[in-house]
N, C-alpha and C positions, 0 to 999 in steps of 0.2 A: 815863420818856423825855421829853426837851426836845422840845415840839411843833415848835420851829424848826430842829431839827437833822435831817440826813438820816436817812431810815429805813433806808438801806442806803449803807455807805461801804466801797468796796474799794480798797486801794492796794497796787500791785505784787504781784498774785496770781500765783503759780507753782504749777502742779500737774504731778506727774510719776508715772508708773508704772515702777518700777524705774529704769533709766538713760533712759527715754524721757520726755522733756518734752511735754506735750500742751497746757498753757496757760502763757504767758510774759509776765510783767510787765503784768498787766491791771489797769487802774484804771477806776473810775467811781463815781458817786454817784446815788442816787434819793431824791427828797424826797417827803414825803407829798402825795398827790394828783397825783403825776407818773408817767408811764408812760415807761420806757426800753426801747427794743427793741434786743435784741442779735441781729444778723442775720449769718448765714453759712451755708455749705453744709455737708454731712455731713463730719465730720473737722476742722471748723474750731475745735472746742473750745468752743463755746457751751454745750452740755448739761452738759459736765463742769464748766464754771464754774458754772452754775446750781446743780448738785448739791453742788459744793464749798461753797457758801454755807450749806448746811443739814446738813453732816456726812454726805452721802450720796455721796461722791466715788467710793467702791468700795474693795474689798479691795486691798491692795498700793499704795495712792495715798499720795504725800506732798504735803501741802498747806502752802504757806508764803506769808506775806503781812505787809507792814508794817502793814497796818490791814485787819480784817475785822469791821466792825460791822454786825450784822443785827438790826433791830428793837430797838435799845437793848442788845443783847448782844455782848460781844467773843467772837466765835466761834472765835477760836484757842484750842485745847486743850479745847473743851467735850467732855464725856464723852457717850457714846452715850445714857446714862440721862438726862443733862440735856437732851439734844436732844429727847427724847420729850416733854418739858414745854414746849418751844419750839415744835416743828412743830405746826401745827394752831391753836395759841393765838395765837402771835405772827406765824406765817408760814404762809400757805396755800400748797400746792404743787399744781399742776394738771398732770398728765401728758398726753402726746399720745394714747395709746391707752386709752380709757375701758374698752374691753372686757376688757383684761387688768388693768387697774388695780382694777376692782370684782370683788369675789367673785361668781362666777357661782352659787354655791349659797346666797347670802344675799340677803335683801330689801334693796332700796335704801334704805328707811327705817331698817333696822337698821345699815347702813354708816354712815349719817350720825349716828344716835343714839350709836354708839360714839365718835365724836370728841367728842360733847357729854358722854357719861358719863364717858370717862377724864379729862376736865378738871373733873369735878365740877359740871357745869352743870345744876342744878335737879333736881326729882323726875321720875320716869318719865312722868307725865301732862304735865308742863311741857316735857319734851324731845320728846314726841311731838307737841305742838302746834307747838313750834319747827321740827321736821322738816318738817311740812306748810307752815308759812310760808315756809321756805327753798326747798322745791321750787316753791311758787307764785312766789316772787321771781325764780327763774331762768326762769320762763316756761313750766313744765310743766303741760300741761292735767290737770284732775282729780287734784290732788296727793295726795289721800287714797288713790285707787286706785294711783297710781304708787309711793307709799311701800310698798305691799304687793306690788310686782312685783320679779322679779329681773332682772339686767342683760341676760340673753338675750331677754327680753320686751319690751326697748324698741329703738328705732330708734338709730342712731349718734348723731344729734343729741340725742336724750333722754338717752342714756348720758353724754354730755359734759356736758349740763346738770346731771345728777345729781352728776357729779364735781366740778363747780364749786360745787354746793350743799354738799358735804362739805367742800371746801377752805375756804369762807367761813363755815362754821357758827358759828365763835367770833369772828367779826368781826376777823380778823387785820389788823394794821397794814401788812403787806407781803404781797403776792400775787405768787408766781412761776409763770408759765404757760409750759410747755415744748411748743411746736408744738401749741396747743390746738385748731386747726382743720384740721390736716393730714387729708386723706381724706374731710372733710366736704363735702357738697353746698354750692353757692354761698350759697343762702338760709339754710341752717342755719349756715354759717360766719359770715354776716354777723350773725345774731342772736347768736351766741356772742361775736363782737367787740363787738357793741353792749352787751351785758351786761358784759364787762370794762370798756368805757369807762364804764359807770354806776358800777362799783366804784371806778374812778379818780376820777370826779366826786364820790363820796361821801367821798373823802379817803383812800383806800388808796394806798400806793405800789405800783407794779407793775413787775416785770421780765418783759417779754415776749420769749420765744425764738422765732425763725422763721428758715426758709431763703428767705422770700419777702417782698421789700421792699413789694410791693404789698398784701400781706395785712395789714401793720402800719401802713400809711400813714394811716389814718383814727383810729388810736387813740394812736399814739406822740407824745409831746412831743419826744423826742429819740432818735437812732439811733446805735448803735455797730456797725460793721461788723467782723467777725472773719475772719481768714484765716490758716491754719497756726498757730492758737493764740494769735495776737496781735490787738489792736484795731489796724486799719490806718487807720480814719478814724472820726470821731465828731463829733457837733454836733446842732444843732436839726433836727428832721425836715424842715422846709421847705428848709433849706439842703442837706441830704444828698440829698434828692429832686430839687431843682431845680439844684444846682450841685455835683455830686460831684467831689472833687479826686483821689481815688485810682483808678488804673486798674481795681482789682478791683471798687470800687464802680460805676464806669461800666460794666463788663462785666455785672454783676448787673442793673443797670437796663436795659441793652440787651437782655438775655436775656428780660425780660418781654414776652410776646407782645401785651399789651393795646396797641392803637393802631398796631400794626405792620401795614402792608399785605400783601397776598397776595404770596408769594415773596420778601419783603424779608428778607435774612439777619438771624438773631437772635444768631448766635455768630461771633466773629472766627476760631474754629477750623475754621469751615466753609469750606474752600478753594474749593469749587466752587459755593457757594450763589449766587454772582452770575451763573451762567450763565443767559441768558435762556431761557425756555420759548417755543415757538412759540405765537402767539395761539390759543387755544381758540376753537370757535364760540361766538358770543354770542347770548343771547336765545333765547326759545322757538322762533322760526321757523328759526333756524340749527340747532337740535337736533332739530326735528320730523322730518326726514328721515333722521335717524341712529338706527339700531336701538340701544336700550340694552344695555349689556353685562350689567347686572343689573336685573331688574324684579320688583317685588312687588305683588301685587294682592289687596287686601282681606284681608290676614293677620289671624287671630284665634287665640288660644291661651289655654286655661284650665288651671288645676291644681287637683287635689282637695286640700281642707283637711280634715283629720280633725275630725269634730264640727261642721263649719260648711258654709256654701254654697261652691261652687267659686270659686276666685279667677281673675278675668279679667286675665291679665297683659298681653295685647296685643288691641287691639279695632280691626278694620277698617283696618289700616295698609297703605298703598301708597306706592311710590316708584319712581323711575327713575334709575339711575346710568349716565352716558355714558362713553364711552372717553376716557382721559386727564383725567378730571375727579375732583373730591373732593365727595362728598356728606356733610356733617357732620349727625350726629344728637345732639341735645343734650337733656338732661333730668335730673332728680335721681334718686336711688336709688329703685328701684321704678316707675320710669316705663315700663318696658317695652323699653329700649335693647338690653340684652344678649339678652333672649329673641327679639327681633327679628333680631339678629345670628345667633343660633344656627339659626333658621329659614332665614335666607339662606344659611348655610354648609350646610345640609342634615344638621345634627346633631340637629334637632328637627323633628318633623312638625307642620305647622299643622292646628288643628281645621277651619279654613276658609281659603280663599284659595289662592294659588299663587305660586310663585317661578320666574322664567324666567332661565336663563343662557345669553347670546348668543341670545336668541330661542327656545330650546328648553326643554321642560319640566325642571325641576329638582326641586322639592320633591315633586312627584306621581309620581315614578318610584321604583322600588326602588333600594337602595344599589348592588346589582351593576350597574345601568344607569348609575349616576353614576360608578362607579369610574374609568373611562376618561378622564372629564372633570375629575376632582378636581384635577389638577395646574393647572388654569387658575384655581383659586380657593385663596387662602392666607389665613392669619390671623396677627395679631400681638396678643398678650394683655398684660394689665396687669402680671401677675407671671411674668416669663419663668422664673425659677428653679423655680417649682412646675409648670411645663409641660415642664421637661427631665427625662429619665431621669437620676437622680443618679449612675447607675453609669458613664455614658458621658463621655468627653472631648468638647471643643468639636467637634473634627475628626469624631469618631464620630457626634455629633448630626447634622452635616451630611451625612456619608456615608449615614446612615439615610434622610434626606430625599431623597437622590438615588437610593436603591436602589428606591424605589416598591414596597415590599413584598417585594424580593427579598433574598437574603443580603447583609448589610452588608459591604462591602469597602473600608475607607478608602483603601488603597494605590491601587486602581482609580481612585478618584475624587480623588486627591490634588491634580492640577493645578486641578480645578474647585473643590475645597475652598478652596485658596488665593486663587483667583479671586473666590470668594464672600467671603472674609474682607477681601481688598482693596477689594471693592466697597462694603462698609460701613465701612471705615476701620480694620480690625483687622489687627494684624501676623500674618504666617503661623505664627510660633512659638506663638501662642495656640491652635493647633489641638490641641496635646497637653495643655492645661490642662483642669482639671475646671471647669465653669461656677461652682461655688460659690466658687472662688478668684478670680473676676473682679469688677470693680467693677459697680455698678448699670448704669452707662452702657454698659460693655463687654457685659454680658448682654443688654441690650435690643438692641444692635447685632447680637449672635449670633442673637437670636430673629428679627430682620429678615432676616439671611442665611439662616436656616433657611427662613423663609417664602418666600424667593426661589429656593431650590434648584431646584424643579421648573418654573421659568420661568412663574409665574402671570401673568395679565393683570389679575386683580381681587385686592385685598387688603382684608380685613375688619380694622380696626384698633380694637380694643376697649379704651379707655382705655390706650393704649400709653405715655403719659408721665406719668400721675398719681402715680406713686410715685417720680419722679426729682426731683432738686435743679434749680433753675431754669436753671442754665447747662448742665447735662447735658441737660435737656429741650430747651433751645434747639438743641444740636447734633443731638439725634434728630430734631427737627422739621425742621431744615434738611436732614438726610440724606434724610428722606422726601420733601421737596420735590425734592431733587436726583434721587433715584431715579425719581420721577414724570416728571421732565423727560427723563431720559436713556432710560428704559425704556418710556415711554408707559403707565404704570400707572393704573388707577382705584381710588381708595380710598372705601370706606365707613367713615368716621371717626367713632367714638363717644367722646363725653367729656362729663363734667358741667362743664367749664370753659369758659365762654363766650368767653374771650379766645383760647384755643387753637382753638376751632372757628371763630372769625371769622378768625384769621390762616390757617388751613389749608384752608377750604372755599370752593368755588364756589357750591354750594347748600346749604341747611340745612333739616332738619326738627327742629321742636320737639315733644318728646313730654311728656305728662302723663297719669298715670293709665292708661297702656297705649295712648293714643289720640295721634294727631298733631293738635295744636291750631293749628299755623301751619307753613307751608313757603313757600319761594321763594328767589330769589337772595339770597346772604348779606348783602350791603350793604343790601339792601331791607329784609330782616327786622330787621337790627340798627339801622338809622337810622329806620325807620318801622314799629315792631312794632304789629301789629294786635290781638293777643290779650293780655288782661290778665296771664295767666301769664307770657308772654315779657317783658312790661314788668316784672314782678316779678323775673325772673331777671336781666334787664339791670341793674336797680336795685341788685341785691345783689352783682353781680360787681365785685370789687376793682378799683380804679385806682391810679395813682401819686400822686394829689393829696393833699397833707398835710391833716390836719384843721385847721380853723379855729377 
């Protein structure tokens, strides 16, 4: 390969499946030591583009291009057998979901060793030493022990690092990373992006796929924005982030909650987002005379671990949620956020401590005594589809929520079903659809409608937007804001995303290792964090400033 030539050159790439075009007239180049971020939402064609570059577009695909040069190879017409000698050796490919990309039955070291062995890279002993060095280079502690573990024994961040180690095992000239940090906690995502930046600095060309402009800002040299299978805008990262020209790029940037004040609309599609909310009581003195709608006192919960000591998931956690307010709970995976939420919902009994709902005992009474008050407390979860009965239509799901345990009768509740759908911005005709046929944003709106069906006063929102594209996330956050203003709802809002928490919350709890390490008014915590862990989270949270 000519060291001065682009490591990746794409001219007029078209990809179609049958009669359906999914990528249209796409062109870009990547030079050695350069990172191009290909940014767009689900369905924009970015992942199909990436896979087409290495012969993985999929069955039934037709790939055409005037030029498709990948790591010194003309990739047009390359056989699958020939691709096997290119992938891994010349091109490293990092997938989004390390849990499904790694064989759960095989040890991590064996997965990486296979890449070395298949390309004839040294003896068994030399390869084993190389595996350990690779795991160490991607920041895994105790690499010898990690090499002997399976993917299910590692955390999400560890699995993603192991996947990166496998992808770079043969020092490929080009690295393609498809959503490498989606669903990772902020500090782990920051570490993964730093690692990718180190690979770029060492001379690897990089194509970084993402739906999130903020996530790529610190790594990308240039950005290409995709919509509907086409690149609608491209250029240096500093120009794209600082002076976007295309309306779609501007909409993507506006949808990022980082730096957006409380109740500022994130999406132009939110028609009611500008409706002002009555000023809430401010400060501790204003709230002192108000009874909290939800109060936790000294909650603790441990779980039995076979063959080891009990795991303390929540330790002495307390909080107060007031009427019409949002209390944000932020922390990384394993910090105790969801366990706390389940105790607040009355789905999990605390080992110690109490929960009160509207000043009355909640956690310390039997379920039969809670049942008559359950309608006042609702929940919205991260993955609505897994919480829906797959046999039921959208309308039947709402009828079920309206029936309060009685026989489901969609016709009896038809007017209320349509009212709920309208409340969350869904058309009445969707009542007859199966939720599996709805988009991610539509499903989350349906989940919110279901939570609202019994007229609750408090909603527990557990990572309600973490699986959504940034513009759909913006619409859902604006919807939650609007519903709070209109209905006077109180939210316990859980997320690992600090920018979402800051935008949505009046007060915030920061959790680490099952304990609350810092709490207070949101802006006070974000502008003057007192605890080292809070400062670490804030430093890792992505912003829109391009790398220098």
